[in-house]
N, C-alpha and C positions, 0 to 999 in steps of 0.2 A: 703652171703657167700654160696660157692658152693665146694661140694666135689665129686671127681670122682671115680668111681668104675669100675674093670674089672674082669671077671671071666668066666670060663667055667660056663654053666647053662644048663635050659632045658626050652624050650616054651612047653606049653600044649595046644594043639590045639584042641578043642570039645573033649578033654579026650587023645589026643594022644600026647604021648610025643617025642620032637624033641631035640635031642643034641645041643646046640648053643654056641657062644662065644659072651657074653654081655660086652658091655661098655655103662655106663649111669653117668649121672651127678644129683646129689640131690641138689637142689637150696632151701636154707632155710632162705629167706628173711620174715623177720617179724613172724608172728604167723602160715603162711601156708607154706607148704612145696611142691616144685613140682619137678618132676623129667622125664627126658627123655633121649634117647640115641639111639644106633643101636645094632642090631643083625646080627650076620654072621653064617652061616651053609652051609654045603654042600649039604644040602636037595633040590633035585631039584624040582621048583614050591613052596617053602617057602611062597614066597610074596603074591602069589595067594590064598593060604591055610589060610594066616593070615587075609587077606581082606575079604574073605568069610566065616570066622568063626562065630559061634554064641558068642564064650567065649574064650578069650586067656589069659594065664597067664604066667608070666615068674617065674620060679622057680629055686632059687639058691642052691648052694652045701650044704647049713645049712639046706635045706628044706623050708625056708621060702619062699611064693611066693605072688605076686601081680598080678591084671589084668594089661594088658596093651592094647593100641589102635594102631595098627600100622598106619602109616600115616606120612607125612611130607616128606622132601627131603631124597629120599634114595642117597646112595653114594657107592664108591667103598669102603667104610668102612662096608657097611652092609644095612639092612633094617630099616628104621627111625620107631621109636615109642615113644608114651607118656605113661608113667605111671599114673596109676587110684589109689587114694588113697595112704597110706603109702608105701614108697620103701621097698622090702624085703631084708633090711640089719640088 
C-alpha cells in the first residue's frame, strides 16, 4: 500500500535550512516501509549542495525530520531523493 504526501518543508543541508516543497510516497509493503520523492525550491545550486553534503534532512512543518539521500532521476517536478529510516510524518 502506498500513501502520498505533499507539503512545504525544509531541507537541512549540513545545518543550513532551505525552504522547499516536498512530494513523497511512503510504501508500506510488509514489515518494511520505504519512501522516496522529489523536492523543489528556488534555491540556486540546491542539487549540487545536496549531492556534496555530509548530512541532509527533510524537516516537515510539524518539526519531524528524517535523513534523505539525493539521487535518482530528477525531473521538472524537482530533485529526486530516497528517505532513510522512518518517514517524517
